[in-house]
C-alpha positions as CSV (number, residue, x, y, z in Angstrom):
1,X,-5.4,49.9,-114.7
2,X,-3.9,52.1,-112.2
3,X,-2.6,51.0,-108.8
4,X,-4.7,51.8,-105.8
5,X,-3.0,54.3,-103.5
6,X,-3.7,54.4,-99.8
7,X,-2.8,57.2,-97.5
8,X,-1.2,56.5,-94.2
9,X,-4.4,57.6,-92.5
10,X,-6.5,55.0,-94.4
11,X,-4.0,52.2,-93.7
12,X,-3.8,53.1,-90.0
13,X,-7.6,53.4,-89.8
14,X,-8.0,49.9,-91.3
15,X,-5.3,48.4,-88.9
16,X,-7.2,49.9,-86.0
17,X,-10.4,48.5,-87.3
18,X,-8.9,45.0,-87.6
19,X,-7.4,45.3,-84.1
20,X,-10.8,46.3,-82.7
21,X,-12.5,43.4,-84.5
22,X,-9.9,41.0,-83.1
23,X,-10.4,42.4,-79.6
24,X,-14.2,42.0,-79.8
25,X,-13.7,38.5,-81.2
26,X,-11.5,37.7,-78.3
27,X,-14.1,39.0,-75.8
28,X,-16.7,36.8,-77.5
29,X,-14.4,33.8,-77.3
30,X,-13.9,34.5,-73.6
31,X,-17.7,34.7,-73.1
32,X,-18.3,31.5,-75.0
33,X,-15.6,29.7,-73.1
34,X,-16.9,30.9,-69.8
35,X,-20.4,29.9,-70.8
36,X,-19.2,26.4,-71.8
37,X,-17.4,26.0,-68.4
38,X,-20.6,27.2,-66.6
39,X,-22.8,24.8,-68.6
40,X,-20.4,21.9,-68.0
41,X,-20.4,22.5,-64.3
42,X,-24.2,22.7,-64.2
43,X,-24.5,19.5,-66.2
44,X,-22.0,17.7,-63.9
45,X,-23.9,18.8,-60.8
46,X,-27.2,17.8,-62.4
47,X,-25.8,14.4,-63.2
48,X,-24.5,14.0,-59.6
49,X,-28.0,14.9,-58.3
50,X,-29.6,12.5,-60.7
51,X,-27.3,9.7,-59.4
52,X,-28.3,10.5,-55.8
53,X,-32.0,10.4,-56.8
54,X,-31.5,7.2,-58.7
55,X,-29.8,5.6,-55.8
56,X,-32.5,6.7,-53.3
57,X,-35.2,5.4,-55.7
58,X,-33.5,2.0,-55.9
59,X,-33.2,1.8,-52.1
60,X,-36.8,2.8,-51.7
61,X,-37.9,0.0,-54.1
62,X,-35.9,-2.6,-52.2
63,X,-37.3,-1.4,-48.9
64,X,-40.9,-1.4,-50.2
65,X,-40.5,-4.9,-51.7
66,X,-39.0,-6.2,-48.5
67,X,-41.8,-4.8,-46.4
68,X,-44.7,-5.7,-48.8
69,X,-46.3,-8.2,-46.4
70,X,-46.3,-5.6,-43.6
71,X,-47.8,-3.0,-45.9
72,X,-50.6,-5.3,-47.1
73,X,-51.3,-6.2,-43.4
74,X,-51.4,-2.5,-42.5
75,X,-53.9,-1.8,-45.3
76,X,-56.2,-4.6,-44.2
77,X,-56.0,-3.3,-40.6
78,X,-56.7,0.3,-41.7
79,X,-59.7,-0.7,-43.7
80,X,-61.0,-2.8,-40.7
81,X,-60.2,-0.5,-37.8
82,X,-59.4,2.9,-39.4
83,X,-56.3,3.4,-37.1
84,X,-53.1,1.6,-36.4
85,X,-51.3,1.1,-33.1
86,X,-48.2,-0.9,-32.3
87,X,-50.2,-3.4,-30.2
88,X,-52.3,-4.5,-33.2
89,X,-49.8,-3.8,-36.0
90,X,-46.3,-5.2,-35.0
91,X,-44.6,-3.4,-37.9
92,X,-45.0,-0.1,-36.1
93,X,-43.2,-1.3,-32.9
94,X,-39.7,-0.2,-34.0
95,X,-41.2,3.3,-34.5
96,X,-43.3,3.5,-31.4
97,X,-42.7,6.5,-29.1
98,X,-41.9,5.7,-25.5
99,X,-44.3,7.3,-23.0
100,X,-41.6,9.5,-21.5
101,X,-40.6,10.8,-24.9
102,X,-44.2,11.5,-25.8
103,X,-44.6,13.8,-22.8
104,X,-41.6,16.0,-23.8
105,X,-42.6,19.6,-24.9
């Protein structure tokens, strides 16, 4: 068998081809790494948001459980009178609007 002979042009062409493939591979690696960083940041922010929602949900459950008696009383009054006012439903008193504030534009 004979030895393969390559011209300088063929060798240079192959070297350039390998360099181009390496450059493209490097670009893909940069894109992949950038994508991974982006996804990691998004997941971190979603997890932080989920933690806030979980905390708010837990606080709402505690509040509703602590005010269960007031809520049941309010439901009975609504079924009976179809409206609630602070005078007949004491749980509303902390939220009542003062007459002077009600007149503001």
